[in-house]
C-alpha positions in Angstrom: -80.2 35.7 12.4 -82.0 39.8 11.9 -81.0 41.8 9.3 -80.1 45.3 9.7 -83.2 48.0 10.0 -83.6 50.8 7.6 -85.0 54.0 8.6 -87.4 54.8 5.5 -86.3 57.8 3.3 -87.6 61.1 3.7 -89.0 63.1 1.1 -88.4 66.1 -0.1 -89.4 69.1 2.0 -88.8 71.8 -0.2 -91.4 71.8 -2.6 -91.8 75.2 -3.4 -87.9 76.1 -3.4 -87.5 78.2 -0.9 -84.2 77.5 1.1 -83.0 80.8 0.0 -85.4 82.3 2.6 -84.7 79.6 5.2 -81.6 80.4 4.6 -82.0 84.3 5.6 -84.8 84.1 7.9 -81.8 81.4 9.9 -79.0 83.8 9.5 -81.0 86.7 10.6 -83.3 85.1 13.4 -82.2 86.4 16.9 -85.0 84.8 19.2 -83.3 81.4 20.1 -86.4 79.0 20.0 -87.2 80.1 16.5 -83.4 80.4 15.1 -83.8 75.8 16.4 -86.3 75.5 14.1 -84.7 77.1 11.1 -81.3 75.1 12.0 -83.4 71.9 12.2 -85.0 72.9 7.9 -81.9 74.5 7.2 -79.9 71.2 8.1 -83.3 69.0 6.4 -83.0 71.2 3.3 -79.4 71.0 3.2 -78.2 67.8 4.2 -79.4 64.2 3.3 -79.3 63.9 7.4 -82.3 61.8 8.9 -84.5 63.2 11.2 -82.8 61.3 14.1 -79.7 62.9 13.4 -81.2 66.5 12.9 -82.7 65.8 16.8 -79.7 64.9 18.4 -78.2 68.1 16.7 -80.4 70.1 17.6 -80.8 68.2 21.0 -84.7 67.7 19.9 -86.7 65.0 20.0 -87.3 63.0 15.9 -90.9 63.5 16.9 -90.7 67.2 17.5 -88.5 67.6 13.8 -90.9 65.9 12.3 -93.4 68.3 13.3 -91.3 70.8 12.6 -91.6 69.8 9.4 -95.3 69.3 8.6 -95.4 73.1 9.8 -92.8 74.4 7.5 -94.8 73.2 4.3 -97.8 75.4 4.3 -96.2 78.6 6.2 -92.7 79.2 4.6 -94.2 81.2 2.3 -95.5 84.0 4.4 
């Protein structure tokens, strides 16, 4: 019998404690595609949702959410 398979728990993505900056950017962003990316990052920061759950909410593939997460870390401090 197969046991249930659980996804690996994702690591912390806000290594610089910039959640407040992301929230402000999300609230003020007017460009739809940028707001969509910020929403994904916002959900990952504020909740314990998995990449799959966030992907379902924003309507993108899990792999795209993971790419955005990788882009988030080095670029958010600009």
